[in-house]
N, C-alpha and C positions, 0 to 999 in steps of 0.2 A: 053807511058803506063798507066800513071794516067789519061790522058785525055779519054783513051779507057774505063777504069774502070769507071770513073765518068759518061760518056756518057751511060755505061750499067746501071749503078744505076738510072740516070733520065729515062731511056728507060723503066726500070720496073717498075718505080714509076708511070708515066703516064699510063702505060699500067694497072696497077692496078686501077687507078682512072677511067680509060675508062671502065673496067669490073665492078667496083663498081656501076657504073650508068647505065648500060646496063640493057635492059629489061629483059634479062633472068635472070639476079640476083635478080630484083625485084620479079620476079614470085618465085624464089627458097626461097625467104624470108618468104613466106607464111607458109612453113614449119618449119621455124627456129625461127620466129618473136613471140612476146607476142599475145596470143590469143584476138582478138578484142572483142568477146563476143557478146550478144544479147540484152542487157539491155542499157537504156541510159547512165548510170554511166559507165559501162564497155567501152562503146564507148568513151566516155570523158577521161577516164583513158588511154585508146589507143593512143588517139590523143595527150594527155600529154605526154606519152612516145616516141611517134614519134617527137614532137616538141623539146624535150630535145635530143634525138639521134641525130636530124640533126645540132642541135646547136653544139653537140660535134664533129660531122664529120666536121663542117666548122672551130672549133677550131683547130682540128687535120690538116686539109688542110693548115690553115696559119702557124700553127708552124712548120710542116714539110717542107713546101714549103720554109720558111725563113732558116731552117736549111740547106736544101740542097743547097739552092742559096749561103749561106755563105761558105759551103763547097767547092763549085766550084770556086767563085769570090774571095776568100781570101786566096788562097794557097800561100805556101812560095815562089814559083816561081814567082806569080805576086805581091806579096807584101814581098820582102826580108828583108824590116826592119818593123817590126811589129808597129802598133799604140800603144801609151802609153796615156791613159786616165784612170780617176779614178771614175768620177761619170758623170750622165746627168740627172740634175732634171726634165727635161720635160719628158724624157724617163720612169723615176722612177714614176712619175705621171701618165703617160698613162698606164703602166703595172698594176697600183694600181687600178684605176679609172675604166678603161674597163672591167676588170674581175668583180669588184663589180657591175657595171651595168647590166653586163650580169647574175648574180646571181639574183639580183632584179628582172630582166625580166622573169626568171626561177621560181622564188618563189612567185610571184603573182598568176599565174594559178594553180599552185602546191597547194597553200593554199587555192583557192577557191574549188578545187576538193577535197581535204583532209576534208574541213568543210562538204561537202554533204555526204561523206563516212562514217563520224563519227555522222551522225544524229541519235540521240537515242531516237527519239519520238517513241510511240507506233504505231505499225502496224494494218492493218486491220485483220490481222491473226498473231499470236505470237506462235512461235514453240521453245521450249527448246531441244537444241541439247546436249547431253551426250555422250563423247567418253569412250568407254571400251576397254579393250585388249580382242579381237580385233574386234569391231563392233561399231555400232552407235545406240543411242537410240533416238527416237523422241516424243516428248510430245506436242500434239496441246492443249495448255493451255485454249481456250475458249470452245471447243468441249469434253475435256476429253477423247482424243484418245491417245494411248501411245502403241508404238510398236519399236521392234529392227530390224536393217537393216544388213542382214548377207550376206557375200559373197556366191555365188552358183556356182562359177567356178569349174568344175570337178576336183577332185585331179589326176586323170590320166593325165589332159592337164597341171597341175603344175609340175608334176613329168615326164613330157616328154613321157608319155607313149601313147598318142593319139595327133593328131595335136590340135594345139591352134585355138580357136574360134575367132569370129570377136572382141567381146568385153571381150577379155582375162583379168581376174582380175579386171573387171568392171561390172560384173554381180550380182545382189542380189535378196533376195527372195521378197522384198517389197520396191518399191520406195517410196520417200517422194512425196506426191501430193499436188500441189498448185494451184491456180486459175490465169489465166491471168489478169494482169491490176490491180490488188491488190497489196498494200504495205505488204510484208512479213518481219517481224522482226524475227531473229534468235537470241536466247539467248544460247551462247555457253560455255560450261563447260566439265568437266571430273569427272570420277569416281575414278580412280587409279592414272595414270601417265598423262604427257602432251601429247597430241594430237593436231592436227591442221586440221580444216575443210576448205577445199580448193574446190571452184567451180569456175573455171577459166571464164566459161561464164557468171558469174554473177559479176565478179571482186571481188570475197570475198575470203579472205584467213584469217582466223582468229584463233588463238591459243585456244585450250580447256585445261584450267587449273584447277585442283582439288582446290576448295575452292573459285575460282573466276569465274564471269559471263561476258564474253566479248559479245558485240553485234555486229550485222551486219544487213543489210536490202537489199531488192531488190524488184524491180517491173519489171515483166517479161511480154511483149506483145505478145511474139511468142510461141505458143503451141509446145511442143516437150519433148524429153527425153534427159536430159544434165547429164554430168558425170564429177565426180572430185575423190578426194582422201585424204587420211590423209597424210599431209607433214610434220609431226614431227616424228623422229625415236622414237618410241614408244615401241619397244620390238620385239620378235622373229617374230611375224606375222604382223609387220607395214605395208608391201606391200599387206596384204590381207584385208583391211577395206575400200573399195571404198564408194563413195558417189553418189547416183543416184537420180536425181529430176525430176519429170514429171510434166510438165505444161499443164492444161487441161482447157477447157472452164469452166465459172463459174457453170453452170449447171451440168454439168459432176462432178465438185468438190462436190457439194452438195449431189449428188448420193453417191458419194465414202464415204463421211462423214456419211451418214445414213447407209450405208453397214457396215462401221467400227463398229458403235454403235451397230446395230443388231448382229454382230459378237461377241462382247464383251457380249452381254446379253447371248447369246447361250453358250459362254464359261463358263460363270458363272454357267449355268444350268447343265453343264457336270460334275460339281464337286459332284453332288448328284447322278450320274449316277451309276448302278452296272455294273464295268467293269470287263470284263475277261481278264485273262493273255495274251491271243492271241491278244486282241485289243490294250492293252498297249504295249506289245512288238512290235507290227507292227508301232504304233505312235512313240513310243520311239526311234526306228531305225533311222527314219528320223530326229529327233532332235538330236540324236547323231552324226549323219553324218554332221550336220550343225554346231554343237556347240563344239564338243569334239573329234572328229577324228584328228585334227591337234595336239594335245598333247597325246592323248592315243592310236593314230592309229585305222585303220579299223578293225585290229584284237585283239584289246584290249591289245596288248603288251606293250604299251608306248614306251618311249625312255629311254634306260638304263642309270641310273644315273642323269636323268633330270624329266621325268614324270613316275610315277608309273604304272605298269601293272594293269589293271582291271581283265584280265582272270586270274583266279585262285586266286584271291587277298581275304584275309581272310575276310576283311569287306564286299565286294561283296557276298562272300559265307555265311557268318554267323552272320553278325552284322548289321541288318536293322536300328536300331536307329542310329548308328554312320553313317551309309551311308547316311540317310536323312540328318543328323546334317553338314556333309561336303558339301553336294550341298546347304544347305540353310546358313551356316555361312562361308564357305570357309575354307582354312587353312592358318593360319595366318604364314607370312614368308616363303610362296610358292607361286608359280603361279596360285594356285587353287583359283578362286574367288568365291565369293557368287553368286548363281544363283536365289536368293529369289526374286529379282526384275526383273530379266531377262526372268524368263519362269513364264508361268501360273501354277496353281496347278496341273492342268490335265498334261501339259507337263514336269513338275517336276515327277511327279508319274511316267509317262510313260517312261522317260529315265533312271530313277532309276530301274525300272523293267526291262527295255532292258538290261542294264549291269549285273543284277542278273541272266538274263535267257540266255545271249548269251554266245559263246565260250565254251560251256559245263559247265558253271557255275550253271546251273540249276541241273545238276546230281550230282555234287559235293558237292554243300552247302545245306543250309535248304530249299531251294525253295520259300521262301516267297515273295511276291509280294507286291508293294507299290501302293495303291489307292490314288486318290485326297483327299479323307477325312484324309488319314494320314498327309498329308501336311497342311492341314487346321487346323487339330488339333495342328500340331507342331507350326504353328503360333499364336495359342492362348495361 
């Protein structure tokens, strides 16, 4: 009976080894294994990962083979009188020296790769990345470009009212754009809580910590759109702050930079425009859906006991100065953050006006709108 059980154990063991090294298993690993990435450093990290993986597989094979052999060869039936020994100096030296040499063999390439990863020299383009609950801000330090990256996946998809799209929870309103072949240095920090900026195709995963700046870098030679996400549990909407980077040819990148600078000039000019209530409401609705709907809901009812309702709110109805103050300063001790640095004067005025006009608030309250000049005056 024991022989049959032992034979069964060996049969399963060697069958498992045969499956492990089969072609089908290697193909399946593409879905389970670490992302190889598209940069030189990401490929080096992947090769290092596979080297250490196979070392661990080899160690496992040796250890389990010895263990199973011992279970089979030194049974009580074959050895009724157990051996009696206390030490073996050569064996003890062997199991000390061999693992030490293996660790050294693993440490040398790992140290070389880590030295490259933590290279902190200035890049051709330097981008500050700031984590917010729950979005990313990007500042191109040389070109004075500043924008926020927000999730654009439809909330009907999130609440399972419609089928989920190809890039579910990985769609944003504006991608980070970088040129091919240039060293890009990211200076990563956070405004509120700890986040983590993860781009697997670049082999970058760096914590964003308030008050600290961590750095990472990449050089991408393959144009395309690459997707990542926040990998630090940072609050209610942690899963809703993806990272999207678009890599383009250098001439296309310079065109994008010019367009962003021109757009910033046009936005500054809009602060002096004579806005109508309908124009502000139309613009504000889109901003509300992008920035506010997760907490206050599309119907303005909020979430009872957590996020206050804006529909019928006394502040939204009758207290324009306080309404502006809340958007500019946030609410201490609550989840409401300041949007002074997140939205332009025009967008701030538009979203405040929208919440004062929507859901019947315009009929119940004082009907006052907020124009961009009101925001500019508040900042002064």
